[in-house]
C-alpha positions as CSV (number, residue, x, y, z in Angstrom):
1,X,-60.5,83.4,-121.2
2,X,-63.0,86.3,-120.9
3,X,-65.7,84.3,-123.2
4,X,-69.2,83.8,-122.0
5,X,-68.5,79.9,-122.0
6,X,-65.4,78.6,-120.6
7,X,-63.0,76.4,-122.6
8,X,-64.2,73.5,-119.4
9,X,-67.8,74.1,-120.4
10,X,-66.9,74.0,-124.4
11,X,-64.9,70.5,-123.7
12,X,-67.6,69.0,-121.5
13,X,-70.3,70.3,-124.0
14,X,-69.0,68.6,-126.7
15,X,-68.6,65.2,-124.8
16,X,-72.1,65.2,-123.6
17,X,-73.7,65.4,-127.1
18,X,-71.4,62.5,-128.2
19,X,-71.7,60.5,-124.8
20,X,-75.0,58.8,-125.9
21,X,-74.2,57.7,-129.2
22,X,-70.3,56.4,-128.7
23,X,-69.8,56.0,-125.3
24,X,-67.6,58.5,-122.9
25,X,-64.5,56.8,-123.6
26,X,-64.8,57.2,-127.7
27,X,-66.5,61.0,-126.9
28,X,-63.5,61.9,-125.3
29,X,-61.3,60.5,-127.6
30,X,-63.1,61.9,-130.4
31,X,-62.9,65.5,-128.3
32,X,-59.6,65.1,-127.4
33,X,-58.7,64.9,-131.3
34,X,-61.2,67.7,-132.3
35,X,-58.9,70.0,-129.3
36,X,-55.6,68.2,-130.3
37,X,-54.6,67.6,-126.2
38,X,-54.4,64.3,-125.1
39,X,-56.9,61.8,-124.4
40,X,-55.6,61.7,-120.8
41,X,-55.6,65.8,-120.9
42,X,-59.3,65.9,-121.9
43,X,-60.6,63.6,-119.4
44,X,-58.9,65.6,-116.8
45,X,-60.7,68.5,-117.9
46,X,-63.4,66.4,-118.0
47,X,-63.6,65.6,-114.4
48,X,-62.3,69.3,-113.5
49,X,-59.1,68.3,-112.2
50,X,-56.2,70.7,-113.6
51,X,-56.4,74.1,-112.0
52,X,-55.9,76.0,-115.3
53,X,-55.7,75.3,-118.9
54,X,-52.9,76.7,-120.7
55,X,-53.6,79.3,-123.4
56,X,-53.1,76.8,-126.1
57,X,-55.4,74.5,-124.9
58,X,-58.0,77.1,-124.5
59,X,-57.3,78.6,-128.2
60,X,-57.2,74.8,-129.6
61,X,-60.7,73.9,-127.5
62,X,-62.3,77.2,-128.9
63,X,-61.6,76.5,-132.3
64,X,-63.0,72.9,-132.2
65,X,-65.9,74.2,-130.1
66,X,-66.6,76.8,-133.3
67,X,-66.1,74.2,-135.8
68,X,-68.5,71.8,-133.9
69,X,-71.7,74.8,-133.9
70,X,-70.8,75.8,-137.3
71,X,-71.4,72.3,-138.6
72,X,-74.2,72.1,-136.1
73,X,-76.0,75.1,-137.8
74,X,-75.4,73.6,-141.6
75,X,-77.3,70.8,-140.4
76,X,-80.0,72.2,-138.5
77,X,-80.7,74.9,-141.7
78,X,-80.4,71.5,-143.9
79,X,-82.8,70.1,-141.5
80,X,-85.0,73.5,-141.8
81,X,-85.0,73.4,-145.3
82,X,-86.0,69.8,-145.4
83,X,-88.9,70.8,-143.3
84,X,-89.9,73.4,-145.6
85,X,-89.8,71.5,-148.4
86,X,-92.0,69.1,-147.1
87,X,-94.5,71.5,-145.6
88,X,-94.8,72.8,-149.2
89,X,-95.4,69.8,-150.8
90,X,-98.1,68.9,-148.3
91,X,-99.3,72.5,-148.9
92,X,-99.5,71.7,-152.6
93,X,-100.9,68.2,-152.1
94,X,-103.5,69.6,-149.8
95,X,-104.7,72.4,-152.3
96,X,-104.8,69.9,-155.4
97,X,-106.8,67.4,-153.1
98,X,-109.0,70.3,-152.1
99,X,-109.8,71.7,-155.7
100,X,-110.4,67.6,-157.0
101,X,-112.6,67.6,-154.2
102,X,-114.5,70.9,-154.8
103,X,-114.7,69.5,-158.6
104,X,-115.9,66.2,-157.5
105,X,-118.5,67.7,-155.4
106,X,-119.9,70.4,-158.1
107,X,-120.2,66.9,-160.1
108,X,-122.3,65.1,-158.0
109,X,-124.4,68.7,-157.7
110,X,-125.0,68.5,-161.8
111,X,-125.9,65.0,-161.6
112,X,-128.5,65.2,-158.7
113,X,-130.1,68.2,-160.4
């Protein structure tokens, strides 16, 4: 495969991203299903055992990796929108509290005179 990231690296990256949450065996099973390969084959690729991958395997791994990256992009965009909304709410809340504080300060000045 003439891509920057090899199919082996794609599969490994997908397994690594799932491994901490669900463990190695479950991560291998999940990635195998996504790549439409057997768990045994996914495990062999994970360990670097096959000398070469079949073209159809590379295509399926690349497709699963692309789908995973698309999902991550959507999740990141949703997270970004949430953070932006929180910042805007905080900014609006902060501006409102500053206006209230200015009003209280003016009242205190008026009362003191």
